[in-house]
C-alpha positions in Angstrom: -0.7 17.2 -19.5 -2.5 13.8 -19.0 -5.6 13.7 -16.8 -7.3 10.3 -17.1 -11.1 10.1 -16.9 -11.0 7.6 -14.0 -8.5 6.9 -11.2 -8.6 4.0 -8.7 -8.0 4.9 -5.1 -7.0 2.0 -2.8 -7.4 2.9 0.8 -4.6 1.6 3.1 -5.5 3.3 6.3 -6.9 0.3 8.3 -3.6 -1.5 7.8 -0.7 0.8 6.8 -2.3 3.7 8.6 -2.9 2.0 12.0 -0.4 -0.8 12.2 2.3 1.2 14.0 0.1 3.0 16.5 1.3 2.2 20.1 -2.1 2.3 21.8 -4.5 -0.6 21.3 -7.3 0.2 18.8 -10.4 -1.9 19.3 -11.6 -4.3 16.6 -15.0 -2.6 16.8 -13.4 0.8 16.0 -11.6 -0.8 13.0 -14.8 -2.2 11.8 -16.5 1.1 12.1 -13.7 2.8 10.1 -13.9 0.1 7.4 -17.7 0.4 7.1 -17.5 4.2 6.8 -14.9 4.0 4.1 -17.0 1.5 2.1 -20.0 3.8 2.5 -17.9 6.7 1.0 -17.6 4.7 -2.2 -14.1 3.2 -1.8 -14.0 -0.2 -3.5 -10.7 -1.7 -2.4 -9.2 -1.4 1.1 -6.1 -2.9 2.7 -7.5 -4.0 6.0 -5.2 -6.5 7.7 -1.7 -8.0 8.1 -1.2 -11.6 9.0 1.9 -10.9 11.0 2.9 -12.3 14.4 1.3 -10.2 17.2 4.6 -10.1 18.9 6.0 -7.8 16.1 2.8 -5.9 15.2 0.3 -6.1 18.1 -2.1 -3.8 16.3 -2.8 -6.5 13.7 -3.6 -9.3 16.2 -7.2 -9.3 15.2 -6.6 -9.9 11.5 -8.7 -13.1 11.3 -11.7 -11.3 12.8 -11.2 -8.3 10.5 -11.0 -10.7 7.5 -14.2 -12.4 8.5 -15.9 -9.0 8.8 -14.7 -8.0 5.3 -16.0 -11.2 3.9 -19.4 -10.6 5.4 -19.3 -7.1 3.8 -18.5 -8.6 0.4 -15.5 -6.2 0.3 -12.7 -6.5 -2.2 -9.9 -6.2 0.4 -6.2 -6.8 0.7 -4.2 -8.4 3.5 -0.5 -8.2 3.9 1.3 -11.6 4.0 5.0 -11.3 4.6 5.8 -15.0 4.7 4.4 -18.4 4.0 2.8 -18.9 7.4 1.0 -15.6 7.0 -0.2 -16.7 3.6 -1.6 -19.9 5.0 -3.5 -17.9 7.6 -4.9 -15.7 4.9 -6.0 -18.7 2.9 -7.8 -20.1 5.9 -9.5 -16.7 6.3 -10.6 -16.7 2.7 -8.8 -13.5 1.9 -9.3 -12.6 -1.8 -6.2 -10.4 -2.3 -2.8 -10.6 -0.7 0.2 -8.2 -0.6 3.8 -9.2 -0.4 6.6 -6.6 0.0 10.3 -6.4 -0.8 12.6 -3.5 -0.5 14.4 -2.3 -3.6 17.1 -1.1 -1.1 18.8 -4.1 0.4 19.8 -2.0 3.3 16.2 -1.3 4.1 15.1 -4.9 3.5 17.8 -6.0 5.9 16.6 -3.5 8.6 12.9 -4.5 8.0 13.0 -8.3 7.8 16.7 -9.1 8.3 17.2 -10.4 4.7 18.9 -9.2 1.6 16.5 -8.3 -1.3 17.7 -11.3 -3.3 17.0 -13.7 -0.4 13.4 -12.3 0.0 12.8 -12.8 -3.7 13.7 -16.5 -3.4 11.3 -16.8 -0.5 8.5 -15.3 -2.6 8.5 -18.2 -5.0 6.5 -20.7 -3.0 4.2 -17.9 -1.8 3.3 -16.9 -5.3 2.7 -20.5 -6.3 0.5 -21.2 -3.3 -1.5 -18.0 -3.7 -2.1 -18.7 -7.4 -3.2 -22.3 -6.6 -5.8 -20.7 -4.3 -7.0 -18.2 -6.9 -5.7 -15.1 -4.9 -5.0 -11.8 -6.5 -1.3 -10.8 -5.7 -0.3 -7.2 -5.1 3.5 -7.0 -5.0 5.0 -4.0 -3.2 8.4 -2.6 -4.1 9.4 -0.6 -0.9 11.9 2.2 -0.9 11.7 2.5 -4.7 13.1 6.0 -4.9 15.3 6.9 -1.9 16.3 5.1 1.3 17.3 6.5 4.7 20.1 4.0 4.9 21.7 4.0 1.4 20.4 7.3 0.0 19.4 7.3 -3.7 17.9 4.0 -4.9 18.8 3.2 -8.5 16.4 2.3 -11.3 18.3 -1.0 -11.7 17.6 -1.9 -8.1 13.9 -1.3 -8.7 14.0 -3.2 -12.0 15.7 -6.2 -10.3 12.6 -6.6 -8.0 10.0 -5.9 -10.7 11.6 -8.4 -13.1 11.1 -11.2 -10.6 7.7 -10.1 -9.6 6.6 -10.1 -13.2 8.1 -13.6 -13.8 6.3 -14.9 -10.7 3.0 -13.6 -11.9 2.1 -10.5 -9.8 -1.3 -9.1 -10.7 -0.2 -5.5 -9.9 3.0 -3.9 -8.7 3.0 -1.2 -6.1 5.9 1.2 -6.3 6.5 2.7 -2.8 8.0 6.0 -1.9 8.2 4.6 1.6 10.1 7.4 3.3 8.6 10.2 1.3 11.9 11.2 -0.3 10.8 11.2 -4.0 10.2 14.3 -6.1 8.0 14.7 -9.3 10.9 14.6 -11.7 12.2 11.3 -10.3 8.6 9.9 -10.1 7.8 10.7 -13.7 11.1 9.3 -15.0 10.9 6.1 -12.9 7.3 5.3 -13.8 7.8 6.1 -17.4 10.6 3.6 -17.7 8.7 1.0 -15.8 5.6 1.4 -18.0 7.8 1.1 -21.1 9.4 -2.1 -19.8 6.2 -3.8 -18.6 3.3 -2.4 -20.6 0.9 -5.1 -19.5 1.5 -4.7 -15.7 -0.8 -2.4 -13.7 1.4 -0.2 -11.5 0.2 1.6 -8.3 1.7 4.7 -6.8 2.3 4.7 -3.1 3.5 8.1 -1.8 4.2 9.2 1.8 4.1 13.0 2.5 7.2 13.5 4.5 8.4 16.3 2.3 4.9 17.5 1.4 5.3 16.4 -2.2 2.9 13.5 -2.2 0.2 15.2 -4.3 2.8 16.6 -6.7 4.2 13.1 -7.1 0.7 11.8 -7.8 0.4 14.3 -10.7 3.8 13.3 -12.0 2.8 9.6 -11.9 -0.4 10.5 -13.8 1.7 12.0 -16.5 3.6 8.7 -16.8 0.3 6.8 -17.2 -0.3 5.5 -13.7 -4.0 5.5 -12.8 -4.0 3.6 -9.4 -2.9 5.1 -6.1 -2.8 4.1 -2.5 -3.9 6.6 0.1 -4.8 6.7 3.8 -7.7 8.5 5.4 -6.5 11.4 7.5 -3.0 10.9 6.2 -2.3 8.2 8.8 0.7 5.9 8.5 4.4 5.7 8.6 7.2 3.1 8.6 9.0 1.9 11.8 12.2 1.2 9.8 12.2 4.5 8.0 13.3 7.3 10.4 11.4 10.5 9.7 8.8 9.1 7.4 5.4 10.5 7.9 2.0 9.2 6.9 0.6 8.3 3.5 -1.0 10.9 1.2 -4.4 11.7 2.7 -7.3 10.1 0.9 -9.5 13.2 1.4 -6.9 15.5 -0.1 -6.2 13.1 -3.0 -9.8 12.7 -3.9 -10.4 16.5 -3.7 -7.5 17.2 -6.0 -8.5 14.5 -8.5 -12.1 15.8 -8.5 -10.9 19.3 -9.3 -9.0 17.9 -12.3 -12.1 16.0 -13.5 -10.6 12.6 -12.7 -13.5 10.4 -11.5 -12.8 8.2 -8.4 -16.4 7.2 -7.4 -15.7 8.4 -3.9 -17.7 11.0 -2.0 -15.4 13.7 -0.8 -17.9 15.1 1.8 -18.2 11.8 3.4 -14.4 11.5 3.6 -14.2 14.8 5.4 -16.5 13.3 8.1 -14.5 10.1 8.4 -11.1 11.7 8.7 -11.5 13.1 12.3 -12.6 9.7 13.5 -9.6 8.0 11.8 -7.2 10.5 13.3 -8.7 10.0 16.7 -7.9 6.3 16.6 -4.2 7.1 16.3 -4.2 8.9 19.6 -6.2 6.4 21.7 -4.3 4.4 24.3 
């Protein structure tokens, strides 16, 4: 089996983990969470989403969060689903952006009311503008394994999105098990084929734990050569357009497993254990 010496963990809790919470989470609590995560040794964090507050009220303070992250000198990522969002991110001096498209057109339609092919066309001016401003581009392929609306998602559907992301110049491609329906066999086969097709592209594994297979899926992805993974402190997260999907793989559980396999992450597990209860408490505040 393959166990790399180093694995990069990208924390997505402050954005993906908190964005769907119904109760208002204060900006100060978000800053406290981010600071604690940085102090645990995490180097990259997805902290904000430049979306309209009408649709995602929890992300209404993204400009202030971005300014705070700039002051920390943090290598952070902000979600930019459209050109207007990207323009806001540029004004906020965000170093890394994330765009997302569903490999499943049915999911993409539910999520942003567009076919996958339509979304890919809309990405073109965004990639161009981001590159002109020297931004790192993370490209998410959502619902890359199974979909609650269409069932199994084919490899060709995933490849269709990845092909265009590569052509447009994505710096890394994040393959998302958005509804937590993947299994280790499927994960290994899918990442192996992607790595063969695009050997120079860094791939990231993004696993939700709906079926309690997230850690097993990480191990399967490791065997396919993936060394970058998203996780969320306390296992927070979910997707409003994926019925039944639970949170992301918990950062503390992932770091603990990797540590036991002698995969270095540079993250302090004991500190994560102290942060997790605070993170979970934010998800219940109203």
